[in-house]
Each structure stands twice: as structure tokens, then as C-alpha cells.
C-alpha positions in Angstrom: 20.0 56.7 21.8 21.1 54.8 18.6 18.7 52.0 19.5 15.6 54.1 19.8 12.8 54.2 17.2 12.7 57.3 14.9 10.5 60.1 16.2 8.4 60.3 13.0 7.7 56.5 13.0 4.1 55.5 13.5 3.0 52.8 15.8 2.3 49.4 14.2 -0.3 47.0 15.6 -0.8 49.5 18.4 2.8 49.3 19.7 6.4 50.4 19.0 7.6 48.8 15.7 10.7 47.4 17.3 8.6 45.5 19.8 7.6 43.2 17.0 10.9 41.5 17.6 11.1 39.8 21.0 13.0 41.6 23.8 15.7 38.9 24.3 16.5 38.9 20.5 16.5 42.7 20.4 19.0 42.9 23.3 21.2 40.4 21.5 21.0 42.4 18.3 21.9 45.6 20.1 25.0 43.9 21.5 26.3 42.2 18.3 29.1 43.7 16.3 27.2 43.8 13.0 24.6 46.1 14.5 27.2 48.4 16.0 29.4 48.6 13.0 27.2 48.1 9.9 23.8 49.3 11.1 24.8 52.5 12.8 23.2 55.7 11.3 21.7 53.8 8.4 19.1 55.6 6.2 16.6 54.1 3.8 18.9 54.7 0.9 22.0 53.2 2.6 19.9 50.2 3.8 19.5 49.1 0.2 23.3 48.7 -0.2 23.5 46.6 3.0 20.6 44.4 1.9 22.3 43.7 -1.4 25.2 42.2 0.4 23.1 39.5 2.2 24.0 35.9 1.4 21.4 34.1 3.5 18.4 34.6 5.7 17.8 33.5 9.3 17.0 34.6 12.8 19.3 33.7 15.7 21.7 30.8 16.0 24.0 28.9 18.4 23.5 28.5 22.2 24.4 32.1 23.1 21.7 33.5 20.7 23.7 35.2 18.0 21.7 37.3 15.5 22.1 37.0 11.7 22.6 40.0 9.5 19.2 39.4 8.0 17.3 40.0 11.3 19.6 42.9 12.2 18.6 44.7 9.0 15.0 43.8 9.7 15.1 45.4 13.1 16.8 48.5 11.5 13.9 48.8 9.1 11.5 48.7 12.0 13.5 51.4 13.7 13.7 53.8 10.8 10.4 52.8 9.2 11.0 53.4 5.5 8.1 54.5 3.2 5.8 51.9 1.7 7.0 52.6 -1.8 10.6 51.6 -0.9 9.2 48.4 0.6 7.3 47.7 -2.6 10.4 48.2 -4.6 12.2 45.7 -2.4 9.4 43.2 -3.2 9.0 43.8 -6.9 12.7 43.7 -7.9 13.8 40.3 -9.2 17.6 40.5 -9.3 18.5 40.3 -5.6 16.4 37.6 -4.0 17.6 38.3 -0.4 16.5 42.0 -0.8 13.1 40.7 -1.9 13.0 38.3 1.1 13.8 41.2 3.5 11.0 43.4 2.0 8.5 40.4 2.2 9.4 39.8 5.8 8.9 43.5 6.7 5.6 43.6 4.8 4.3 40.6 6.7 5.2 42.2 10.1 3.9 45.7 9.3 1.3 45.4 6.6 -2.4 44.8 6.8 -4.1 41.5 6.0 -5.1 42.8 2.5 -1.6 44.1 1.8 0.0 40.8 2.8 -2.2 38.7 0.4 -2.0 41.3 -2.3 1.7 41.8 -2.4 3.1 38.5 -1.2 1.0 36.0 -3.1 2.6 36.9 -6.5 5.9 35.9 -4.9 4.7 32.3 -4.9 5.8 32.1 -8.5 9.4 32.7 -7.5 11.1 29.3 -7.4 14.7 30.3 -6.8 16.7 28.6 -4.2 17.8 30.3 -1.0 20.0 29.6 1.9 18.8 29.8 5.5 20.8 29.5 8.7 19.1 27.4 11.3 19.4 27.4 15.1 22.4 25.1 15.0 24.3 27.5 12.8 24.1 25.2 9.7 22.8 26.2 6.3 19.9 24.7 4.6 18.3 25.1 1.2 14.8 26.2 0.5 12.9 27.8 -2.3 11.6 31.3 -2.3 8.0 30.3 -2.7 8.4 28.0 0.4 9.6 31.0 2.4 6.6 33.1 1.2 4.2 30.3 2.0 5.6 30.2 5.6 5.0 33.9 5.9 1.3 33.4 5.0 0.6 30.3 6.9 3.1 29.9 9.9 3.0 31.8 13.2 6.8 32.1 13.6 9.4 32.7 10.9 13.1 33.6 11.4 12.5 33.6 15.1 9.9 36.4 14.8 6.4 36.0 16.0 4.2 37.1 13.1 1.1 39.2 13.8 -2.3 37.6 13.1 -4.0 38.3 9.8 -7.4 37.5 8.5 -8.1 34.4 6.6 -8.2 34.7 2.9 -11.8 33.4 2.5 -13.0 36.1 4.9 -11.5 38.8 2.6 -13.1 37.0 -0.4 -16.5 37.0 1.2 -16.3 40.7 1.9 -15.2 41.4 -1.7 -11.9 42.9 -0.6 -9.9 40.2 -2.4 -10.6 38.3 -5.6 -10.6 34.5 -5.5 -7.2 33.0 -5.9 -6.5 31.4 -9.3 -4.1 28.5 -9.4 -1.7 27.8 -12.3 -3.2 24.3 -12.4 -6.7 25.6 -13.3 -5.8 25.8 -17.0 -4.5 22.3 -17.1 -7.6 21.1 -15.3 -9.9 22.9 -17.7 -8.1 21.4 -20.7 -8.4 17.9 -19.2 -12.1 18.4 -18.6 -12.7 19.6 -22.1 -10.8 16.6 -23.5 -12.9 14.3 -21.3 -16.2 15.9 -22.4 -15.2 15.6 -26.1 -14.3 12.0 -25.6 -17.6 11.3 -23.9 -19.5 13.1 -26.6 -17.8 11.0 -29.3 -18.4 7.8 -27.4 -22.1 8.7 -27.0 -22.5 9.1 -30.8 -20.6 6.0 -31.6 -22.7 2.9 -31.9 -21.9 0.5 -29.1 -20.7 -2.9 -30.3 -22.6 -5.7 -28.6 -20.6 -8.1 -26.5 -20.3 -11.7 -27.4 -22.7 -12.9 -24.8 -25.4 -10.5 -25.8 -25.0 -11.4 -29.4 -25.0 -15.1 -28.7 -28.1 -14.7 -26.4 -29.9 -12.7 -29.1 -29.2 -15.4 -31.7 -30.1 -18.3 -29.4 -33.4 -16.8 -28.2 -35.0 -14.9 -31.0 -38.5 -13.6 -30.8 -41.4 -15.9 -31.9 -42.1 -13.8 -34.9 -38.5 -13.9 -36.1 -38.3 -17.6 -35.4 -41.3 -18.2 -37.6 -40.0 -16.0 -40.4 -36.6 -17.6 -40.6 -36.0 -20.1 -43.3 -33.7 -23.1 -42.9 -31.1 -21.4 -45.2 -31.3 -18.3 -43.0 -30.8 -20.4 -39.8 -27.8 -22.1 -41.4 -26.2 -18.8 -42.3 -26.8 -17.5 -38.7 -25.2 -20.6 -37.2 -22.2 -20.3 -39.7 -21.8 -16.6 -38.6 -22.0 -17.5 -35.0 -19.3 -20.2 -35.4 -17.2 -17.8 -37.4 -17.6 -15.2 -34.6 -16.6 -17.7 -32.0 -13.6 -18.8 -34.0 -12.4 -15.2 -34.4 -13.2 -14.0 -30.9 -10.0 -13.9 -28.8 -12.1 -14.2 -25.6 -13.6 -17.5 -26.8 -10.2 -18.8 -27.7 -9.0 -17.8 -24.3 -12.0 -19.5 -22.6 -11.4 -22.6 -24.7 -7.8 -22.7 -23.6 -8.8 -22.3 -20.0 -11.5 -25.0 -20.3 -9.0 -27.4 -21.9 -6.5 -26.7 -19.1 -9.3 -27.3 -16.6 -10.2 -30.5 -18.3 -6.6 -31.7 -18.3 -6.4 -30.7 -14.6 -9.5 -32.6 -13.8 -8.3 -35.7 -15.7 -5.0 -35.6 -13.8 -6.8 -35.3 -10.5 -9.1 -38.2 -11.4 -6.1 -40.3 -12.4 -4.4 -39.5 -9.1 -7.5 -40.5 -7.2 -7.8 -43.7 -9.2 -4.2 -44.5 -8.5 -4.7 -43.8 -4.8 -7.7 -46.1 -4.6 -5.8 -48.9 -6.4 -2.9 -48.6 -4.1 -5.2 -48.6 -1.0 -7.1 -51.7 -2.3 -3.7 -53.5 -2.9 -2.6 -52.7 0.6 -5.9 -54.0 2.0 -5.6 -57.2 -0.1 -2.0 -57.7 1.0 -2.9 -57.3 4.6 -5.9 -59.7 4.2 -3.6 -62.4 2.6 -1.1 -62.0 5.4 -3.8 -62.5 7.9 -5.1 -65.6 6.2 -1.6 -67.1 5.9 -1.0 -66.5 9.5 -4.3 -68.1 10.5 -3.7 -71.1 8.3 -0.3 -71.6 9.7 -1.5 -71.4 13.2 -4.4 -73.8 12.5 -2.0 -76.3 10.8 0.3 -76.3 13.7 -2.5 -76.9 16.2 -3.9 -79.8 14.1 -0.4 -81.4 14.1 -0.3 -81.2 17.8 -3.7 -82.8 18.1 -2.8 -85.6 15.8 0.4 -86.4 17.8 -1.5 -86.5 21.0 -4.3 -88.7 19.5 -1.8 -91.1 18.0 0.0 -91.5 21.3 -3.2 -92.2 23.0 -4.2 -94.8 20.3 -1.0 -96.7 20.6 -1.3 -97.1 24.4 -4.8 -98.5 24.1 -3.9 -101.0 21.4 -1.0 -102.4 23.4 -3.2 -102.7 26.4 -5.8 -104.5 24.2 -3.2 -106.9 22.9 -2.2 -107.7 26.4 -5.8 -108.2 27.3 -6.4 -110.2 24.2 -3.4 -112.5 24.8 -4.4 -113.2 28.3 -7.9 -114.1 27.2 -6.6 -116.7 24.7 -4.4 -118.5 27.2 -7.3 -118.7 29.6 -9.5 -119.9 26.9 -7.0 -122.6 25.8 -6.7 -123.8 29.4 -10.4 -124.0 29.6 -10.6 -125.9 26.2 -7.8 -128.2 27.3 -9.7 -129.1 30.5 -12.7 -129.9 28.3 -10.6 -131.9 25.8 -10.8 -129.5 22.9 -8.1 -128.3 20.6 -6.4 -125.0 21.6 -7.0 -121.9 19.7 -4.3 -120.5 17.6 -3.0 -117.2 18.8 
């Protein structure tokens, strides 16, 4: 009988308040030692003392589904259903953060959509750190505003399925809730005011013409102004233009860049000239080698031809001598038979 809901408790969301916690988790809570020893016969006044002893929040943990004291007290609140003023006192007090977290969780489960946004959104300004026990039994840190944001945006918190609530913009359109104001709006307004003031000053400030505009205006004046200018005026304008160029850092920068480009182009031309020279020398060297080789081959062939011709000439002369000597002897014989003197050889 100790696990039954109070008789005077009203239904919430059309069902028994304890049914807002899943059945498996409820059964584990009923069986745990903390429920049997600490939550037995608790009233709304005694519940505050138990809530002040909380050291962390959480649902269930470990593989055997053990409930935390936080969810045990939450189920006890659903069972006894304390008055709304007590829940609001839980939420509004600032000294005990876990008591405030317990009241916020109960308000999210049992309150209307309007009450959830109305009483929980101010808690987003609470940035204190909290401890939460996860399903593995380990503790993790989170901030209070993160916990409240999960209550307003998530579907499941501390292993409890949260009832659906209306979207905020729907309540704003029906004029049930005022539009939410962010703490950053003031900073954004100040930034916009500063930007408008700066723009206003810049509009009233005379814009200084750029160097190119000034130079173009001086180089191409109107015909009327060109006729009206005297030689002295033109000389003063040219002097001012030269002075402006000398003192303009952009011109000096452009001059340095042009000088570097000129040096770079000169170096590239010198490299190209050196390459062309080296290529011409290589071609000339190859041409000389070819000529030398041809001359050498031609000289060797001419020597061979001379040797062959000389050998042929010597053979023919000896033969002629033989032939010549034989002709003289015959002639002398013929002369001797005729009684003439012989010819000298």
C-alpha cells in the first residue's frame, strides 16, 4: 500500500502521476533500499529535507538498473503530489541547486506548456556546475542551464520520457507568451548603434580621391579648363603631381615592384642570351668536328689513290724502257746492214 498514489492526488496528462515514470524503472525503485528506508511515509515538508541532501542528479545506472536518489524522490513527489506553491519554492530558491533541479524536473513532468516556459526559462541564467550520474555509474559535469535546456528541448531526461509540450512560437502567436529576449540583444543593439554612427560620420566626411582618379583628372582636364590654364598653372600642377607621386606610398611600392620586375626581366634575358650562346658554340663545335673528320677521310683516300697511281706509272715506264731498248737494237741492226752508224742508246 506504501507504493500507491495518494487518494487526493489528481490525474496528470489523463493518467496516474506515477505512470509518468516507466514501469520497469518504477519496479526497480520500489525494490531499492533508498525507497524503502528514506522515502517511506514522507510528506511534503519532510521531502524538502531529503532533497537538500542530494549530491547529484540522474536516473538509473549499472546493468541491473539501480535507481538514483534523485529519481526516487521524483517518484515520491509524483506519489504525494505536493502543492504548486511548494514546487515554485523549490524552483525559486537559489541556495540548493539540486533542490531546484528536482523542482524543475517535476514541473516539466506535470506542468502545462505555458507553465514550463514561464517558470523554467528564467533558470537558463543559472550557470552553476552540477554532477550527473550516467548509465555506467560514472559522474559527469554539466551546467544548470544545460540541464534546463534539455528539459525544454529533449524528449528524455534522467531516464524519464517527458510529455509533449507546445512549441514556443505557437504560444507567442496566440499571445499567451511574450517573445523571448536574449541577453545578447543589448550588445547587438549597441553594435548596431555604433555602426550607424560610424556610417553617418563617414557620409558627412569628404571622400579623398584616390591617386588614379586624381591623376586621371589632371591628365584629362575639360577643354574649357585646358584653354584657361596658363603655362605657370600647368607647371604648378605638374609639380604638385610629381610631389604627390613622390609622397604616395603606393607609388613607391609600385616603383619598387616595377624595378624588381625590370631586374627579373633583365636576368631572364641574360639567361636566354647565355643559353643561345652556349647552343651556338655547341653547334659550331660539332660543325668543326664534322669538317675535320671529313678532311681526314678525304686526305687518306687521296693518299691511297696516289699510291695506286704511282705504282701503275712505274710499271708502264719500265715496260716502255724495255720496249724502247728493243727498238734501238733492231734499229742499229738495220742501220748496220745498210752501212750506217749505230744510234747511241
